[in-house]
DRENFI-582192 format. One record per residue (C-alpha): residue in one letter; x negated, y, z. Coordinates in steps of 0.001 Angstrom, whole numbers, plus 500000, padded with zeros to 6 digits. Layout:
N
AXYZ
...
***
This chain:
593
M983114367973217466
D984468368786214884
L983702367609211218
T981806370635210016
K979500370095212953
R978827366283212535
K977588366857208959
N975215369342209975
F974112366552212819
Y973531364226210536
Y971836366561207465
V969133367738210337
F969015364203211533
S968293362857207882
F966201365702207285
I964083364716209988
I963272361227209330
C962538361870205897
F959871364177206866
V958205362139209153
I958566359406206534
G957148361826203976
G954083363224206550
R952939359440206869
L952714359087203690
V950818361895202741
Q948684360889205713
L947785357468204444
Q947389358793200637
V946470361985200839
I944806363070204449
N942842359539205320
P942619357275202120
E939483356076202916
K940087354747206093
F942588353442205410
D941326351814202106
K938748350411204402
D941106348532207201
A942905347190203842
E939577345706202002
R938663345138204808
N941141342246204860
S940171341416201276
V940159338104200757
K937397336473198318
T938229332893196168
I935114331344195454
I935577327748193400
T933037325710194426
T932280322706191512
P932633319302192309
A928955316719191458
R929627315074188236
G929580311238188924
L926549309387188271
I926224307216185331
F924411303436186343
D924131300195184172
R924750297160184741
N922225295918187385
G923178299337189208
R920102300992187576
L920588304744188103
L920537306510184536
V922138309599185211
D922127312312188278
N922955315538189367
K920546318420191046
P921146321832192028
S920808325071190166
Y921618328592190967
S924141330261188185
V924594334281188665
T928314335292188230
I930797338437188266
T933453339323189594
K934448342223186994
K937243343415189985
E934288344414191910
F931610344952189360
D930245348386188401
T929347348652184758
N927124351246185742
A924795348448186798
I925111345861183255
G921230347143182066
I920215346207184992
V921620342969184721
C920888342098181870
S917337342870182522
L917203340269185213
I919018337219182941
N917015338795179625
V919912338901177475
E921373342200175316
P924341344270176703
A925944343095173841
F926280339561175138
L926570340330178913
K929997343170177967
E931416340295175259
E931295338354178288
L933085340410180900
K935781340956177740
K936602337371178091
I937583337894181688
E941225338415181974
G943862338251184624
T944297336534187382
N940103335346186971
R939232338948187111
F939430338475190884
I937233335189190662
P933377335367190240
T932670334310186612
R929340332049185974
I927130334052182982
M923994333063183544
R923581329255184120
D920335327534185916
V918098330954186621
D914885330348188708
F914768331550192471
R913469335148191407
V916737336297190175
I918950334894193485
S915974336943195435
F916950339937193413
I920493339968193984
E920153339332197584
E918067342449197847
N919863344733195547
R923566344317196491
E924490347784196906
I923617348468193577
L924900345002192307
K928153345262193435
G930604342080192491
V927465340541191326
D926245337319193112
Y925310333499192792
S926478329872193200
I924883326932193544
D926361324233190890
P925147320450190384
I923456319959186553
R922675316755185415
L919444315128185933
Y918129311974183947
P915631310521186914
T914041307702184337
D912581307230181000
F915557305849179695
R917690307969176714
G920846306441175751
T920901309548173975
H924312308942172002
L926171307262174666
I925720308989177319
G926506312347175550
Y926080315461176943
T927867318361178778
K928252322175177413
E929458325395178399
I933432325219177545
S934232327164174459
Q936552329615174535
N938960327785171637
M939128324412174031
L940251326938176943
N942754327906174930
K943796324299174081
Q943591323018177601
Q946539321720179308
G946920323090182814
D944186325185184338
Y940990323561185696
Y938806324516183342
K937333328146183385
Q934829330707181401
G931522329515181686
D932510325981183449
L930565322652181813
I932844319819179931
G931647316808178517
T931731317363174787
T929810313707173607
G929385310200174340
L931177309332177666
E930495312539179030
A932958313477176826
G935477310234177063
Y935681309663180720
E935234313542181160
N938583313392183430
Y936807310589185812
L933582312514186152
R934426315796186430
G935576315354189748
E938140317475191674
K937318321544191836
G937153322836196087
Y937980326092197169
E936632328652199522
F938533331992201101
I936311334605202595
L936849337645203819
Q935225341069202681
D934437344394203982
S934478347548201579
K931556346905200263
G932324344253199150
K929836342470202186
E931167338830203407
V932380339031206974
G933113335431207068
P935102332552205979
L939318333219206253
N941176331641209236
D937701330051210399
G937793328394206989
K939823326008207935
N942008327005204843
D939051326164202757
V939173322584199977
K936250320814199496
S935165319626195988
I935859315432195693
S932809314246193208
G933682312574190214
Y934411309027188899
D930439307346189330
L930549304786185872
I929063301221185992
L928072300410182463
S927327297073180590
V924779298739179380
D921122296935179968
A919248299856180488
D915430297689179275
V917157296103176548
Q918300299786175606
K914660301101175967
Y913105298642173959
A916284298765171119
E914984302392171041
T911408301540170714
L911799298842167868
L913945301444165989
E911580304427166714
G910221306593164081
R912846305002161500
T916812306194161062
G919842303714161854
G921590302183164289
I921664299603166547
V925106297664168642
A924460294746170613
L928277293341172196
D928514290009174694
P931363287830172269
N933090286784175320
N934532290119176494
G933119292815173848
E931110294814176822
V928163296418174838
I924284295871175620
C922632298146174560
L923598301024171816
V920585303021169686
S921431305857167333
K917894307380165631
P916515309711165516
D917804311130168226
Y917335313750170877
D916298315269174698
L919215315216176787
N917979317455179104
Y918097320042176481
F921856320137177428
S920636320099181395
G921858323956182460
K921119326247179981
L920982325115176792
S918595327140174244
P919893328787171656
Q917061327840169303
V916883324801170249
W920890324173169869
T920078325692166489
A916784323267165478
L919474320661166401
N922171321514163791
T920148322399161435
D917695319782161306
P917511317271158164
N916943313802159561
K920612315049161597
P919642313764165536
L923518314493166785
F925211311939164473
N925483308660165845
R924459306661163459
A925761303418165401
T929370304732165112
Q929440307441162533
T927798306188159888
R929883304417156390
Y927519302499154165
P928086299629152447
P926927296340154727
G925907294575151556
S925914291198152053
T926499290721156196
Y930088291540154707
K930691287831152041
M931979285930155441
V935237288443154857
S935822286869151272
A935003283101152949
L937854283371155195
A940356285339153440
S939954282122150705
L940027279455153310
E942829280859155214
E944799281665152224
G944091278162150720
I942053279623147795
M939646277228149226
K939091274127150967
P936660273370153698
N934781271200150764
S935207273181147776
T932487274531145327
I931610277346142768
P929234276736139883
C926801279290140692
E924922279273137404
G922583282538138432
S924565285461136723
F927951286440135857
R929614287917133256
F932828289975133387
G933346292217130481
D930603293505129075
K928575293751132194
V926598290978133257
F925973290600137922
G922885289310138984
D921775286984141674
H918578286114143227
G918921282620141589
A920686279320140210
Y922095277629143259
G924635274641140932
S927946274153142363
I927657275116146088
T930241275521149146
I931380277941151266
P927794277135154092
T925695276727151302
S926676280443149592
I926034281837153457
E923130280058153550
H921784281577150150
S923558284413150225
S925021283319146401
N926069286714144415
V927844284787142036
F929883282504144573
Y931178286246145661
Y931410287531142748
K934126284819141494
L935178284679145038
V936711287615145708
L938660287769141834
R939971284720142769
I940940286142146463
G942454289385145019
L942314293076145896
D945355292571148451
N944482289191150197
W939917290860150419
S941501294095152174
K943708292276154646
Y941477290666155914
G938763292884155826
R941514294979158168
I942178291559160266
L937914291477161468
G938001295366162276
F937317297557159204
G939165300185157823
D939572301361161346
K938260302231164931
T936581299497166686
G938557301536170206
I934701301822171989
D934733303899174761
I933173306686173472
P935169309609170526
E932432309525167815
E933873306430165913
T934715306194161504
K937312304145160974
G934923303755157859
L936353303297154533
L938158300128153029
P939082300081149379
S943047299033148647
T945165299077145643
E946567302164147523
Y942943303641147661
Y942181302978144105
N945567304312142902
K945283307604144938
R941546308358143779
Y941607307270140539
G945333306730138996
P946643303432138396
K945585303286135211
G941918304709135834
W940343301281137314
T939730297755136753
E939189294434138433
G935862295306137530
Y935706297685140772
V936842294599142869
V933743292433141777
S931444294537143566
L933215294396146725
G932964290657146231
I929382291344147675
G930025293581150145
Q929361296728148301
G931243299459146348
E933389302168147809
L933460300010150944
G931932301596154063
V931210300142157591
S929399301044160866
P927405299447162677
V929431299144165164
Q931930297550163381
M929976295342162143
A928927294300165408
N932599293435166371
Y933095291856163499
T930092289577163704
A931252289049167578
M934409287727166587
L933037284851163736
S930928284021166851
N933896283688169160
S936143282123166467
G938491285032165959
T939093286849169859
Y938537290581169097
Y937825291718172424
Q937718295790172648
P933934297355172476
H932889298769175495
L930153300968177655
V932090300685180996
K932657298190183578
F933926299931186530
L934705303090187927
K933692303822191310
N936397305870193585
P933919308989195221
Q935666308416198321
T936381305255198879
G933305303571197133
E935845301106195101
L934759299608192053
V937764299790189564
P937669297618187092
V938654298555183544
T941074296853181162
Y940577296720177800
K942334295308174431
K942054291555173723
R943717289545171224
E943368286429168655
L942677286903165513
P945202285081163290
I942694283124161420
K942182279215161652
K939531278231164036
E938589275637162060
Y937769278305159514
F935484279765161470
K932877276924161918
I932554276509158594
I931305280368158568
Q929332279597162280
K927483276656159940
G926776278905156906
M925552281670159629
Y922923278968161378
L921412277673158437
V920412281070157199
V918167281312159873
N917725277783160564
G917716275902157127
N916407277359154168
G918183280875154003
T917241284322153937
G916862285001157744
R914095281850158396
S911603284448159331
I912963284861162421
R913661281507163086
S913109281056167049
S911177277858168833
E913250278294171639
V916519280354170961
Q918677279369167907
I919963282313166229
A922331282280163527
G922606285424161262
K923383286869157578
T921252289380156451
G921835292387154190
T920609294720151388
A922799297707150646
Q921913299254147269
N921868303005147874
P922149305384144998
H919877307601147109
G917208306269147611
Q915875302866149106
D918081299968150194
H919981299781153575
S918798297074155633
W921353295132157706
F920823292386159604
I923668291161162023
A923510287721164911
Y924573285750167417
A922933283801169905
P922170280950171387
A923902279559168691
D925479276766170243
D926814279073173501
P927122283023172147
K925800285375174709
I925128288385172390
A926187289438169036
I923809292096167121
C923928294438164337
V920975296639162988
M921145298615160276
V918000300578159083
E918849302829156718
N915896303056153822
A913861300343154631
G914361297421151650
F915568294045152194
G917524292620155331
A914826290044156239
T912250291763156665
V913439294991158335
A916472294811160100
A916121290983160936
P913127290531163059
I914483294020165325
A916893291622166006
Q915400288974167041
R912572290813169105
I915669292310171131
I917959289124171359
L914826287882172986
K914582290673175070
Y918112289969176460
L918166286171176917
L914517285943178035
G913297288440178860
L910576288620176551
T909488291208173988
D908494289043170835
E907868285741169846
S904530285513170096
E905307285396174825
V908045282949173642
K905414280526172739
E902932281010175570
T905620280493177750
F907439277419176605
G904661276783174439
A905735276161170650
N907896272658169166
***
């Protein structure tokens, strides 16, 4: 065969091959596209993300506080959704078309192929309609998701916190891609603080679909599916009975209560009032409810136990006492004359009475103001600020919920920055000696401070969670927290403890709450409020000789600490230590001495 014939043969052969391939492509794409599209779609795989149950929450005695229940959610797979059905869907789930269009607009990239929640916690009528009208509701489906259930009358609103649908801003900022549009995320309290443990691990189901979107069955008989794993359970240190009782005592008032075990930092109760019903956030949160909560002038969303920043009044006097002892400014038996008033410059600072020359324990017992006006000037602002920080002020306590303020601990640097080096005088410092002025603290800081006073200077990080329970093995994993010794001699704390004992058991300002069976040591405080009635403070620990509870009660605009906050603290102490709800029950049980 010559060269010309050979070339012609290759040309013809190549033309035939191209013709065959081209003809096949025409058949696939032009003549019978529906048949082959149908075959391809029949083999399409739909990925369904299964939401794990959030971890449960129990109190220290194993009582279930937070559970889960099943709930129906409407989902849309954008790739399959026929936008002509927008009106039907909006009518079904009772939303405006603009809302649904905006939600669909957010679904981008690979999420277009995955069902996305559009409406949570719908009733069974909606599910029935979807099942009966799949032909006109392509891409519309439903899922069964767990939502929070609160099975008892325990509230614990601000310590438990709530979950909420993740915002677009949070989605954009997340590390990784765990969260999808419509997912719930812990937003406040323990729900937020332990989100990574509570949320669990998502599962995945792979479903074969036909051309109409009808599910044919699981891919590979479900062998490729990944099961979801429930989140870790939380075992709290909180005593549910004490918590409920404390909430009752603060009902109708505004304020915060925190009680700790001074031997380990465990939170026994944490109360903020006013509060709100966590059931609002279980399932579909009503926009009207959310608006009402955010615009309520009583600010029920605000955690007063950890976020307030009020002057603590006389409950802060022991900071100055410890500073003076540790710095050698005062000896254990040193005295300061208290004449009934104190003049500094052209201003006269008053007192409750004239006590003569008194020691530190007596100054605490009678809450002498003149004693601490004079003492803080001897100490100086820098030392006063230094020991305030040692005792936990001006910084977060480290409690294991995210809502916490550092408070405000004035210092030379603070005053220079705010007023300029020549814009303030020592007159600013005088008020700090009795816990007034620009000093700002929270109840959790004060409870932590009280615990350190009672245990002679050991800081235990306040915490609500004792154990994490592994959902697969049932193993209880203890949670570790910080501990440190304060750089203050133990014997100086004994002097403070004597004064706090006399406040209740001597002739002090808290003697009205003296108990026949439990010796309480404490300190009253009445903080001036330029915007209304004074705030009522009381800190205490008990039993005085072997503390098992340290507590702070703060009631806004309630007047004297001795008349409002102190009786509340006493009742909580009796409830926790004796299981009784007031002093009369104690007398009935044990008899009066």
